[in-house]
C-alpha positions as CSV (number, residue, x, y, z in Angstrom):
1,M,0.0,0.0,0.0
2,I,1.3,3.4,-1.0
3,L,0.5,6.6,0.7
4,L,1.1,10.0,-0.8
5,L,-0.3,13.5,-1.4
6,H,0.2,15.1,-4.9
7,D,1.9,18.3,-5.4
8,S,0.1,20.2,-8.1
9,S,3.2,22.1,-9.2
10,G,4.3,19.0,-11.3
11,D,5.9,16.5,-9.0
12,S,8.4,13.8,-10.1
13,I,7.6,11.4,-7.3
14,L,4.0,11.3,-8.3
15,R,4.8,10.3,-11.8
16,S,6.7,7.2,-10.6
17,I,3.9,6.3,-8.1
18,L,1.2,6.8,-10.8
19,R,2.9,4.2,-13.1
20,G,3.0,1.7,-10.2
21,L,-0.6,2.3,-9.2
22,T,-2.5,2.7,-12.4
23,G,-0.6,0.8,-14.9
24,T,-0.6,3.9,-17.2
25,D,1.9,6.5,-17.9
26,P,1.1,10.2,-17.1
27,V,2.0,12.9,-19.5
28,F,3.0,16.3,-17.8
29,P,4.6,19.4,-19.3
30,N,8.1,18.8,-18.1
31,I,8.4,15.1,-18.6
32,I,6.8,12.7,-21.2
33,Y,6.8,9.1,-20.8
34,Q,6.2,7.2,-24.1
35,Q,5.0,3.7,-23.8
36,C,5.1,1.1,-26.6
37,R,3.4,-2.2,-26.5
38,S,5.1,-5.2,-28.0
39,S,2.8,-7.0,-30.4
40,R,4.5,-10.4,-29.9
41,S,4.9,-10.8,-26.2
42,G,2.5,-8.2,-24.8
43,D,5.2,-6.8,-22.5
44,H,5.7,-3.0,-22.1
45,E,8.8,-1.5,-23.6
46,I,9.2,1.8,-21.7
47,T,11.3,4.7,-22.9
48,E,11.7,8.0,-21.1
49,Q,12.1,11.3,-22.9
50,A,12.8,14.5,-21.0
51,L,11.6,18.0,-22.0
52,P,12.8,21.2,-20.5
53,D,10.9,22.4,-17.6
54,H,11.3,26.2,-16.9
55,G,9.8,26.0,-13.5
56,T,11.6,26.2,-10.2
57,N,12.1,22.4,-10.0
58,S,13.7,21.9,-13.4
59,Y,15.7,18.7,-14.1
60,K,16.2,16.1,-16.8
61,L,15.8,12.4,-16.5
62,K,19.2,11.8,-18.0
63,D,20.7,13.5,-14.8
64,L,18.8,11.0,-12.5
65,P,20.2,7.7,-11.5
66,P,19.1,4.9,-14.0
67,E,15.8,3.2,-13.4
68,E,16.1,-0.1,-11.4
69,G,19.8,-0.8,-11.4
70,V,21.7,-1.7,-8.2
71,Q,20.5,1.3,-6.3
72,G,16.8,0.5,-7.1
73,W,17.2,-3.0,-5.8
74,I,19.1,-1.8,-2.7
75,C,16.1,0.4,-2.1
76,V,13.8,-2.6,-2.4
77,G,15.8,-4.3,0.3
78,G,15.5,-1.3,2.6
79,G,11.7,-1.2,1.8
80,F,11.3,-4.8,2.7
81,L,12.9,-4.2,6.1
82,A,10.8,-1.0,6.6
83,L,7.5,-2.8,6.1
84,F,8.7,-5.8,8.2
85,C,9.1,-3.4,11.1
86,S,6.1,-1.1,10.5
87,F,3.0,-2.7,9.0
88,G,4.4,-6.1,9.8
89,F,4.5,-5.4,13.5
90,L,0.9,-4.2,13.4
91,N,0.0,-7.5,12.0
92,A,0.9,-9.1,15.3
93,M,-1.9,-7.1,17.1
94,G,-3.8,-10.2,17.9
95,V,-1.0,-11.4,20.3
96,F,-1.2,-8.2,22.3
97,Q,-5.0,-8.1,22.3
98,T,-5.1,-11.6,23.7
99,Y,-2.3,-10.9,26.3
100,Y,-3.8,-7.7,27.5
101,Q,-7.3,-9.3,27.9
102,E,-5.8,-12.0,30.1
103,N,-3.1,-10.2,31.9
104,T,-2.2,-6.5,32.0
105,L,-5.5,-5.0,31.2
106,H,-7.8,-7.8,32.2
107,E,-10.1,-5.4,34.1
108,Y,-10.9,-3.6,30.8
109,A,-13.4,-4.7,28.2
110,P,-12.2,-6.0,24.9
111,S,-13.6,-3.0,23.1
112,D,-11.5,-0.7,25.3
113,I,-8.3,-2.7,24.5
114,A,-9.2,-2.7,20.7
115,W,-8.9,1.1,20.7
116,I,-5.2,0.7,21.1
117,F,-4.8,-1.2,17.8
118,S,-7.5,0.8,16.1
119,F,-5.3,3.9,16.6
120,Q,-2.3,2.0,15.3
121,L,-4.2,1.1,12.1
122,M,-5.6,4.7,11.7
123,S,-2.2,6.2,12.1
124,M,-1.0,4.2,8.9
125,W,-3.5,6.2,6.9
126,A,-4.4,9.5,8.4
127,P,-1.0,11.3,8.4
128,G,-0.4,9.9,4.9
129,P,-1.1,13.2,3.0
130,L,1.4,15.1,5.3
131,F,4.1,12.5,5.1
132,G,3.7,11.9,1.4
133,R,4.0,15.6,0.6
134,I,7.2,16.0,2.9
135,I,8.8,13.1,1.1
136,D,7.8,14.4,-2.2
137,T,9.3,17.7,-1.6
138,Y,12.4,17.1,0.6
139,G,13.0,13.4,0.3
140,P,12.5,10.5,2.8
141,R,15.0,11.3,5.4
142,L,12.9,14.0,7.1
143,V,10.2,11.4,7.7
144,L,12.0,8.0,7.8
145,L,14.6,8.8,10.4
146,P,12.5,10.6,13.0
147,C,9.7,8.0,12.6
148,S,12.1,5.1,13.0
149,I,13.4,6.6,16.2
150,L,9.8,7.1,17.3
151,C,9.0,3.4,16.7
152,V,11.8,2.3,19.0
153,F,11.1,4.9,21.6
154,A,7.4,4.0,21.6
155,L,8.0,0.3,22.2
156,C,10.5,1.2,25.1
157,M,7.9,3.4,26.7
158,T,5.3,0.7,26.4
159,S,7.6,-1.7,28.2
160,L,7.5,0.7,31.2
161,A,3.8,1.3,31.1
162,S,1.3,-0.3,33.4
163,D,-1.9,1.7,33.0
164,Y,-4.2,1.8,30.1
165,Y,-3.7,5.4,29.1
166,Q,0.1,4.9,29.0
167,I,-0.1,1.8,26.8
168,F,-2.6,3.6,24.6
169,L,-0.4,6.7,24.1
170,A,2.8,4.7,23.6
171,Q,1.8,1.7,21.6
172,G,-1.4,2.9,20.0
173,V,-0.5,6.5,19.2
174,A,3.2,7.0,19.2
175,F,4.2,3.6,17.5
176,G,1.3,4.1,15.0
177,I,2.4,7.4,13.8
178,G,6.0,6.2,13.6
179,A,5.1,3.1,11.8
180,G,3.0,5.2,9.3
181,G,6.0,7.4,8.5
182,V,8.3,4.5,7.9
183,F,5.7,2.7,5.8
184,T,5.1,5.8,3.6
185,S,8.8,6.6,3.0
186,S,9.8,3.3,1.9
187,T,6.9,2.6,-0.5
188,V,7.2,6.1,-2.1
189,C,11.0,5.7,-2.8
190,V,10.7,2.2,-4.0
191,S,8.1,3.3,-6.5
192,Q,10.4,6.0,-7.9
193,W,12.9,3.4,-9.0
194,F,10.8,0.9,-10.8
195,L,8.5,1.1,-14.0
196,R,8.7,-2.1,-16.0
197,R,9.0,-4.4,-13.0
198,R,7.0,-2.3,-10.6
199,G,4.7,-5.3,-9.7
200,L,7.7,-7.4,-8.7
201,A,9.3,-4.5,-6.6
202,N,6.1,-3.6,-4.8
203,G,5.3,-7.3,-4.3
204,I,8.8,-7.9,-2.6
205,I,8.4,-5.1,-0.1
206,T,4.8,-5.9,0.7
207,V,5.9,-9.5,1.5
208,G,8.0,-7.9,4.2
209,S,4.9,-7.1,6.2
210,S,3.3,-10.5,5.6
211,L,6.5,-12.3,6.6
212,A,6.6,-10.3,9.8
213,G,3.0,-11.2,10.5
214,V,4.2,-14.9,10.3
215,I,7.3,-14.5,12.4
216,L,6.5,-11.8,15.0
217,P,3.4,-13.4,16.6
218,L,5.5,-16.5,17.4
219,F,8.6,-14.5,18.4
220,I,6.6,-12.3,20.7
221,Y,4.6,-15.1,22.2
222,K,7.8,-17.0,23.2
223,L,9.2,-13.9,24.7
224,L,6.0,-13.2,26.6
225,V,6.0,-16.6,28.1
226,E,9.7,-16.6,29.0
227,I,10.5,-13.1,30.1
228,G,7.1,-11.2,30.3
229,L,5.7,-8.1,28.5
230,A,8.4,-5.7,29.4
231,G,11.2,-7.9,28.3
232,A,9.4,-8.9,25.1
233,L,8.8,-5.4,24.1
234,R,12.4,-4.3,24.7
235,Y,13.9,-7.2,22.7
236,S,11.3,-6.3,20.0
237,A,12.5,-2.6,20.1
238,L,16.1,-3.7,19.8
239,M,15.4,-6.0,16.7
240,I,13.2,-3.2,15.1
241,G,15.8,-0.6,15.9
242,V,18.6,-2.6,14.1
243,L,16.5,-3.3,11.1
244,L,15.2,0.2,10.7
245,A,18.7,1.6,11.0
246,L,19.7,-0.6,8.1
247,S,16.6,0.4,6.2
248,C,17.4,4.1,6.7
249,F,20.8,3.5,5.2
250,L,19.4,1.5,2.1
251,V,16.3,3.6,1.3
252,R,17.2,6.3,-1.2
253,P,15.1,8.6,-3.4
254,R,15.6,8.6,-7.1
255,M,14.1,12.1,-7.6
256,P,15.8,15.4,-6.4
257,P,14.3,17.6,-3.6
258,K,12.3,20.7,-4.6
259,K,10.5,23.7,-3.2
260,W,7.4,23.4,-1.1
261,D,4.2,24.4,-3.0
262,K,1.9,26.3,-0.8
263,K,-0.9,26.1,-3.3
264,A,-1.1,22.2,-3.4
265,G,-4.6,20.9,-2.3
266,W,-5.1,18.6,0.7
267,F,-8.8,17.5,0.9
268,D,-11.6,18.1,-1.7
269,P,-15.1,17.1,-0.5
270,S,-16.5,17.9,-4.1
271,L,-14.9,14.7,-5.2
272,F,-17.7,12.8,-3.4
273,R,-20.0,14.2,-6.3
274,Q,-18.3,11.7,-8.6
275,P,-20.1,8.4,-8.3
276,P,-17.2,6.0,-9.0
277,F,-15.0,7.8,-6.3
278,A,-17.8,8.2,-3.8
279,L,-19.1,4.5,-4.1
280,F,-15.5,3.2,-4.0
281,T,-14.7,5.2,-0.9
282,I,-17.9,4.2,0.9
283,G,-17.3,0.5,0.0
284,S,-13.8,0.7,1.2
285,F,-15.0,2.2,4.5
286,L,-17.4,-0.6,5.1
287,S,-15.1,-3.4,4.0
288,M,-12.2,-2.2,6.2
289,W,-14.5,-2.2,9.1
290,G,-14.8,-6.0,8.8
291,T,-11.6,-7.0,7.2
292,W,-9.3,-6.5,10.2
293,I,-11.7,-8.4,12.8
294,P,-10.2,-11.8,12.3
295,F,-6.7,-10.4,12.6
296,A,-7.6,-9.0,16.1
297,F,-10.0,-11.6,17.5
298,I,-9.1,-15.0,15.9
299,S,-6.7,-15.9,18.8
300,T,-9.2,-15.1,21.6
301,F,-11.9,-16.9,19.6
302,A,-9.7,-20.0,19.3
303,T,-8.9,-20.1,23.1
304,Q,-12.8,-20.3,23.6
305,K,-12.8,-23.4,21.3
306,A,-10.3,-25.2,23.4
307,F,-7.1,-24.3,21.4
308,S,-4.0,-24.0,23.6
309,S,-2.6,-20.4,23.9
310,E,0.3,-21.3,21.6
311,M,-2.0,-22.9,18.9
312,A,-4.4,-20.0,19.1
313,L,-1.7,-17.4,18.5
314,S,-0.2,-19.4,15.7
315,L,-3.4,-18.8,13.7
316,I,-2.4,-15.2,13.3
317,S,0.8,-16.4,11.6
318,L,-1.2,-18.7,9.4
319,I,-3.4,-15.8,8.2
320,N,-0.3,-13.8,7.4
321,A,1.4,-16.6,5.7
322,T,-1.3,-17.1,3.1
323,S,-1.7,-13.3,2.7
324,I,1.9,-13.5,1.2
325,I,0.5,-15.3,-1.7
326,G,-2.7,-13.0,-1.7
327,R,-0.6,-9.9,-2.0
328,L,1.7,-11.3,-4.9
329,L,-0.2,-13.5,-7.3
330,P,-3.6,-11.5,-7.5
331,N,-1.6,-8.3,-7.8
332,Y,0.2,-9.7,-10.9
333,L,-3.1,-10.8,-12.3
334,S,-4.7,-7.5,-11.6
335,D,-2.2,-5.8,-14.0
336,K,-3.8,-8.1,-16.7
337,V,-7.5,-8.0,-15.9
338,G,-7.9,-4.8,-13.8
339,H,-7.6,-3.9,-10.2
340,F,-11.3,-3.2,-9.7
341,N,-12.3,-6.6,-11.1
342,V,-9.9,-8.4,-8.7
343,I,-10.7,-6.4,-5.6
344,S,-14.5,-6.8,-6.0
345,V,-14.0,-10.6,-6.2
346,A,-11.6,-10.6,-3.2
347,G,-14.0,-8.6,-1.0
348,F,-17.0,-10.9,-1.9
349,L,-14.8,-14.0,-1.2
350,S,-13.6,-12.7,2.2
351,S,-17.2,-12.2,3.4
352,M,-18.3,-15.7,2.1
353,I,-15.3,-17.3,3.7
354,M,-16.2,-15.8,7.1
355,A,-19.8,-16.8,6.7
356,C,-19.0,-20.3,5.7
357,L,-15.7,-21.1,7.4
358,W,-15.8,-19.0,10.7
359,L,-19.4,-18.3,11.8
360,P,-20.5,-22.0,12.0
361,F,-17.6,-22.7,14.4
362,N,-19.1,-20.4,16.9
363,F,-21.6,-23.1,17.6
364,F,-19.4,-26.1,17.6
365,S,-15.6,-26.6,17.7
366,S,-13.4,-27.8,15.0
367,H,-9.7,-27.2,15.1
368,A,-9.2,-28.3,11.5
369,G,-12.1,-26.1,10.4
370,I,-10.8,-22.9,12.1
371,T,-7.4,-23.6,10.6
372,V,-8.7,-23.9,7.1
373,F,-10.5,-20.5,7.6
374,C,-7.3,-18.9,8.6
375,L,-5.6,-20.2,5.4
376,C,-8.3,-19.2,3.1
377,Y,-9.1,-15.9,4.7
378,G,-5.4,-14.8,4.7
379,F,-5.3,-15.1,0.9
380,T,-8.5,-13.1,0.1
381,S,-7.9,-10.5,2.7
382,G,-4.3,-10.0,1.6
383,T,-5.5,-9.4,-1.9
384,F,-8.1,-6.9,-0.8
385,I,-5.8,-4.8,1.4
386,A,-3.0,-4.7,-1.3
387,L,-5.5,-3.4,-4.0
388,I,-7.3,-0.7,-2.3
389,V,-4.9,2.0,-3.0
390,P,-4.3,1.2,-6.7
391,C,-8.1,1.2,-7.2
392,A,-8.3,4.6,-5.5
393,A,-5.7,5.9,-8.0
394,K,-7.9,4.9,-11.0
395,T,-11.3,6.5,-9.9
396,G,-10.5,9.8,-11.6
397,S,-8.1,11.8,-13.8
398,I,-4.4,11.9,-13.3
399,E,-4.5,15.6,-12.6
400,T,-6.5,15.1,-9.4
401,I,-4.8,12.0,-8.0
402,G,-3.1,13.8,-5.2
403,T,-6.3,15.5,-4.0
404,R,-8.2,12.2,-4.2
405,F,-5.6,10.4,-2.0
406,G,-5.8,13.3,0.5
407,T,-9.5,12.9,0.6
408,Y,-9.6,9.1,0.5
409,Q,-7.0,8.4,3.2
410,P,-8.7,10.1,6.2
411,V,-12.0,8.4,5.5
412,I,-10.2,4.9,5.5
413,G,-8.4,6.1,8.6
414,M,-11.8,6.6,10.4
415,S,-12.8,3.1,9.3
416,M,-9.6,1.8,10.9
417,L,-10.2,3.8,14.0
418,T,-13.8,2.6,14.7
419,G,-14.1,-0.9,13.3
420,L,-12.3,-2.9,16.1
421,P,-13.9,-1.0,19.0
422,I,-17.4,-1.6,17.5
423,S,-16.5,-5.3,17.3
424,G,-15.2,-5.3,20.8
425,A,-18.4,-3.5,22.0
426,I,-20.5,-6.3,20.3
427,L,-18.4,-8.9,22.0
428,D,-18.9,-7.2,25.3
429,L,-22.7,-7.1,24.8
430,Q,-22.6,-10.9,24.6
431,G,-20.6,-11.4,27.7
432,G,-17.3,-11.8,26.0
433,L,-17.9,-15.5,25.2
434,N,-20.1,-15.5,22.3
435,Y,-18.6,-14.4,18.9
436,W,-21.6,-14.7,16.6
437,G,-22.5,-11.1,16.8
438,L,-19.0,-9.9,16.0
439,Q,-18.7,-12.3,13.2
440,T,-22.0,-11.2,11.7
441,F,-20.9,-7.6,11.8
442,A,-17.7,-8.6,10.0
443,I,-19.5,-10.5,7.3
444,V,-22.3,-8.0,6.7
445,T,-20.0,-4.9,6.4
446,T,-17.5,-6.8,4.2
447,F,-20.3,-8.1,2.0
448,I,-22.0,-4.8,1.6
449,G,-18.7,-3.1,1.0
450,A,-18.0,-5.5,-1.8
451,I,-21.3,-4.9,-3.4
452,I,-20.8,-1.0,-3.4
453,I,-17.3,-1.6,-4.8
454,A,-18.7,-3.7,-7.5
455,A,-21.2,-0.9,-8.3
456,S,-18.2,1.6,-8.6
457,T,-16.5,-1.0,-10.9
458,V,-19.5,-0.9,-13.3
459,L,-19.5,2.9,-13.4
460,F,-15.9,3.0,-14.0
461,R,-16.2,0.5,-16.8
462,R,-18.7,2.7,-18.5
463,S,-16.6,5.8,-18.2
464,S,-13.5,4.0,-19.4
465,N,-15.2,2.1,-22.2
466,T,-13.4,-1.1,-21.2
467,W,-14.1,-4.1,-18.9
468,R,-10.4,-4.2,-17.9
469,V,-10.5,-1.7,-14.9
């Protein structure tokens, strides 16, 4: 997932991002990208031609480092580590949700604890316009380095916390903001370096977060059992600090810095008058309400069904393991058949998998059945999460993409903020033991969201005069 805000003065970083998100090549006054399609293989042969730009941010492509190359792949390595430490650590939220419910914050309701992780998820999106614009103008260092330090500091402070508000501020707010900055910096810079193999490059760094979701839940659980919460968090901070230090060294921008544009837009409510954009945003909001519920509650659900604590926490790793395939293979397919077509199917399948493979086990226990659910759901949810930003990039003209991201991201941030607490409140109403209400909420919101996204797909097909959207 890539977060950015467009600088209307003609920004070079955006051009690279657009190619990665939309699969098309933007044409601006200062740089023209000419794309030729091979009639034999169907591959894209990309050439770049620079035209003089008489503005304040003038440069020529021949003066930039070559696309891909050694520096580009080094940046991919840094991006992989960055996503492992940022978004990947958030994928382990179920471990902390379970531990806090049973130990440190046992006197609090599940919905209260869920607010911690809701703020983490929201912080991956809400500051995106600000972070993206700073990176676009000055490069990644002003965001990546301070946010890396903030991530380590937040985990260290969490290890010292004992009250709810302390954990909320340290792990929920501080780490969330830091992880959001690390995530945005790495994804933007990697996208600058790759055009022809953008799918491969973005797929590699995205696998970093899924791989962390496989490793970190098991790693953290072992530490929790052996040395307790404080020690587990400090060892995690040490590991993340080392990896992020290496990431800061490896991640480099391809585009030069430029001057801040005071006239660039941030938020445009009038975009909601455009039916494809409005429907896709509403559908995304509803779908993301339900999509993250299994990630947060599958472990506590499993313990209610006679899973051991270790087996229950391993289910989070299973979901993240299959999401690796879900973030690679369907993304490659979406370049061929269209992002909207794939995400609509992924959202529908996610809701059906929850309805058929998770809800029934609320009434009877099946270890094998719950395990199969995790394997299947990881694949479809990984596909959906990976494609929401590329789809948002295609809901309007290239000239308005930055404003659309700045408008879209806060809405999704609110969905992230409220989804898990609502689910926790439903669980509280049922005594914390019966999960069918929480499951139904996830199924209904994901299904309705998929229908609305499918409607936006139909409108977008009509406006584009092609089925491949």
